[in-house]
Structure formats: C-alpha cells, structure tokens
C-alpha positions in Angstrom: 0.9 11.4 -11.7 0.4 11.9 -8.0 2.8 13.8 -6.0 4.2 12.4 -2.2 4.4 15.0 0.0 6.7 14.7 3.2 5.1 13.5 6.4 6.1 12.7 10.1 7.7 9.7 11.3 5.0 7.3 13.5 6.7 4.9 16.1 5.4 2.1 14.6 8.1 -0.6 12.9 8.4 -4.0 11.9 9.3 -5.6 15.8 6.4 -3.4 17.0 4.0 -5.1 14.9 4.9 -8.2 15.5 4.9 -7.9 19.2 1.4 -6.5 19.2 0.3 -9.4 17.1 2.3 -11.9 19.8 -0.2 -10.2 22.4 -3.4 -10.2 20.4 -2.8 -14.0 20.2 -2.1 -14.4 24.1 -5.3 -12.6 25.0 -7.2 -13.8 22.2 -8.5 -10.3 20.9 -8.8 -10.2 18.0 -3.6 22.8 -3.3 -3.0 21.8 -6.8 -4.7 19.1 -9.4 -2.6 16.5 -9.2 -3.4 14.2 -6.2 -1.3 13.9 -2.9 0.1 11.2 -1.5 -0.6 12.0 1.8 -0.3 10.1 5.2 1.6 8.8 8.3 5.1 7.2 7.2 6.9 4.7 9.2 10.0 2.8 9.7 9.2 -0.5 8.7 12.9 -2.3 9.5 14.3 -4.5 13.2 17.0 -6.0 13.9 15.5 -9.3 14.6 14.1 -9.6 10.6 15.1 -12.2 8.0 14.9 -11.0 4.1 13.8 -13.8 2.2 14.3 -14.5 -1.9 12.8 -12.5 -4.6 9.1 -14.0 -5.0 8.9 -15.9 -8.1 5.3 -17.6 -8.0 2.3 -16.9 -9.7 1.1 -13.1 -9.2 -1.2 -11.8 -6.4 -4.6 -12.8 -6.8 -6.5 -9.4 -6.2 -10.0 -9.6 -4.1 -12.9 -9.2 -6.4 -14.2 -6.5 -4.3 -11.7 -4.4 -5.2 -12.8 -4.0 -8.7 -11.9 -0.7 -10.5 -13.6 1.0 -13.1 -12.6 0.9 -16.8 -9.6 3.5 -17.7 -7.9 2.9 -14.1 -5.2 -0.4 -13.3 -3.0 -1.3 -11.1 -0.6 -3.6 -12.2 1.4 -5.5 -9.4 4.2 -6.8 -11.8 6.3 -9.3 -9.7 5.4 -12.9 -8.6 4.5 -14.4 -4.9 7.2 -16.6 -2.7 6.2 -20.2 -2.3 5.8 -20.0 1.5 2.3 -19.2 2.2 2.4 -17.3 4.8 4.7 -14.4 2.4 2.6 -14.6 -0.5 -0.5 -14.1 1.5 1.1 -11.1 3.4 2.4 -9.9 0.0 -0.9 -10.4 -1.8 -2.2 -8.7 1.8 -0.3 -5.6 0.6 -1.7 -5.7 -2.9 -5.0 -5.8 -1.4 -4.2 -2.7 0.6 -2.6 -0.8 -2.1 -5.4 -0.9 -4.4 -7.9 -0.7 -1.8 -7.2 3.0 -1.9 -7.8 3.4 -5.3 -10.8 1.9 -4.7 -12.0 4.1 -2.3 -10.8 7.2 -4.0 -12.6 6.0 -7.3 -15.9 5.7 -4.6 -14.8 9.2 -3.2 -15.1 7.2 0.1 -12.7 7.6 2.9 -14.4 5.2 4.9 -14.8 2.3 2.2 -15.5 -0.9 4.3 -12.4 -2.0 1.8 -10.4 0.3 3.8 -10.8 -1.6 7.2 -10.9 -4.7 5.4 -6.8 -4.3 4.3 -5.8 -1.6 6.7 -5.6 -0.9 10.4 -3.2 1.6 12.3 -1.1 4.5 10.9 -1.4 2.5 7.1 -5.7 3.0 7.6 -4.9 6.6 9.1 -2.5 7.5 5.8 -5.3 5.1 3.4 -8.4 7.7 4.9 -6.3 10.9 4.9 -5.1 10.4 1.1 -8.6 9.5 0.1 -10.2 12.3 2.2 -7.6 14.7 0.2 -8.9 13.8 -3.0 -12.6 13.8 -2.1 -12.0 17.3 -1.0 -10.6 18.3 -4.5 -12.9 16.3 -6.4 -10.3 14.0 -7.7 -10.3 10.7 -9.0 -7.6 8.4 -11.1 -7.6 7.7 -14.3 -4.3 5.5 -15.8 -2.2 2.8 -15.0 -0.4 2.4 -11.2 2.5 0.1 -11.6 4.1 -1.5 -8.5 7.0 -4.0 -8.9 10.8 -5.5 -7.5 9.1 -6.6 -4.1 11.3 -7.1 -1.0 10.3 -9.1 1.7 11.2 -9.5 5.4 9.8 -11.6 7.7 10.2 -11.1 11.4 12.0 -13.2 14.3 8.6 -14.5 15.1 7.0 -14.8 11.9 3.9 -12.6 12.9 5.0 -9.2 11.0 6.2 -8.9 7.3 7.8 -5.8 5.6 7.0 -5.6 2.2 8.9 -3.2 0.0 7.5 -2.3 -3.5 8.6 0.1 -6.2 6.0 2.4 -8.0 6.1 3.8 -11.5 3.0 6.8 -11.6 4.3 7.9 -14.7 1.2 7.0 -16.6 -1.4 7.2 -13.7 -3.3 10.7 -13.7 -5.3 12.8 -11.7 -9.3 13.1 -13.0 -11.6 16.2 -12.4 -14.9 14.7 -11.2 -17.1 17.7 -12.6 -15.7 18.6 -15.7 -13.4 14.9 -16.7 -10.5 16.7 -17.5 -7.3 14.7 -16.8 -4.3 16.2 -15.4 -1.6 14.8 -18.0 1.5 15.3 -16.1 5.5 14.6 -17.6 7.0 11.4 -16.7 10.1 13.0 -14.2 12.0 12.0 -10.9 9.0 12.1 -8.8 7.1 9.5 -11.0 8.6 7.0 -8.9 8.0 6.2 -5.7 9.1 3.5 -2.5 6.3 1.5 -0.5 7.1 0.4 2.5 4.6 -1.5 4.5 4.5 -3.7 7.2 1.9 -6.6 7.6 0.5 -8.0 10.5 -1.2 -11.5 10.7 -4.6 -11.3 11.6 -5.2 -13.5 15.0 -8.2 -15.6 12.9 -6.2 -18.8 11.7 -7.7 -17.6 7.6 -4.1 -16.6 6.7 -5.6 -13.0 6.3 -2.9 -10.1 6.4 -3.1 -6.0 6.9 -1.5 -3.4 6.8 -0.4 -1.8 9.9 2.1 0.8 8.8 3.2 2.5 5.5 5.8 4.9 4.6 5.9 6.4 0.8 9.3 8.0 -0.5 9.0 10.2 -3.0 11.6 10.5 -6.0 12.9 7.1 -5.5 15.5 7.0 -8.3 16.3 3.4 -7.3 13.2 2.4 -8.7 14.0 3.9 -11.9 13.6 1.3 -15.5 
C-alpha cells in the first residue's frame, strides 16, 4: 500500500486552467519501504463550475501504450459520461493515473507517457512520485482501484475537474533487487481521494491532459 504525504498547495485551480486554455486557443500555441505518494497538491474548484451526473456509460478505454506487467493492475471501476468531452476528460485522467504506474515500473521519471498525459503541477507531481521510487528501487505489485467519479465542468468547458476515490488496500511496494513484496494491512491509509483538473489540448483531437492534482490521504469518505 502506498502512503500519502502532505504537500504544500499550488496556485492552479479549475478556473485558472480554463483561462489558460482559452488563452492558448486564442494565441494558437499549443525513508520507508512503502511507496510514498508525493508531489505538489492543488485546490481544484471554482464558483463558475457546473457538476455533472454520475457517469454510467462504458468504462474508460486505457491507452495501449500504458500496458502494465502481470501482477500489477489498475482498475477503473466506473463508466464514462454520455457527453464526449466529459468522457474524454475522464479517460484522460485515468490514462494519467496509469501513466504514473507505468513510469514507476519502468523506473523512469521522464517516461514519455507522463508528458503525454500530464502537464504543469500534475506532471511535476508524477515525476516526483516516480523519482522517489526510483531512488528506493521500488516498483508496484497488486491492484490499485479507482471508483466513485465526480465530474465538474468549467463555465467555458475548457477545463474539467475529476475527483476519484482510490483504494490501495491490495497495492504493495516491491523491492526490485530482492523481489520482496512489502505487504501492509488494510487501514484508513488505504483510502485516498484524487482531485485532478483536466485541460483540453488546443489540437482539435479531443485530447485532455492533467494540469493539477491533489491527493488526500486517509480519505474515509472513500471507505467501502
């Protein structure tokens, strides 16, 4: 199970990301054996945002480039919204999350998939997290589960906040040198709450990147 450490809040929020997206479009520019979930955190909310209904469509289709080895599974236990843009944003969030595990397995904080699905504070978070595990020579094994998605769309539609519950009770760190799996008991620390702000890339291809992320540890509201 991965532990969560407290991080300072960054300035990016849903409204700010939406403003950056609009600007870009206008200019045409485009110490322990447990794994530590580190990286910058950010508040992802705005008064101009509109919450949407619970997604009920097919599950997100993860990029094949993010395939993980046998013994490690990231489960996204939810459907996608009927709205294509919201579905793409939710799928992009799932891709970003799996990209982090992909980079940990490869022991590469500069894995190309991180830059493909993350930018700004979210990319910094991902690279910091991966680097922590590279330094400790730890990889991942088991099942990492995400569920109960909540989606909020910015007023202009250029940014989407995705909130996901996470259960890591069956996710463990593994020593690369020895192969030892560090099994920890399920407890309050098994639950986390992920809050990501996704921004649509100005490419016209319906691609979304994570621009900021908050990870709240011991999220008891996610208990099952």
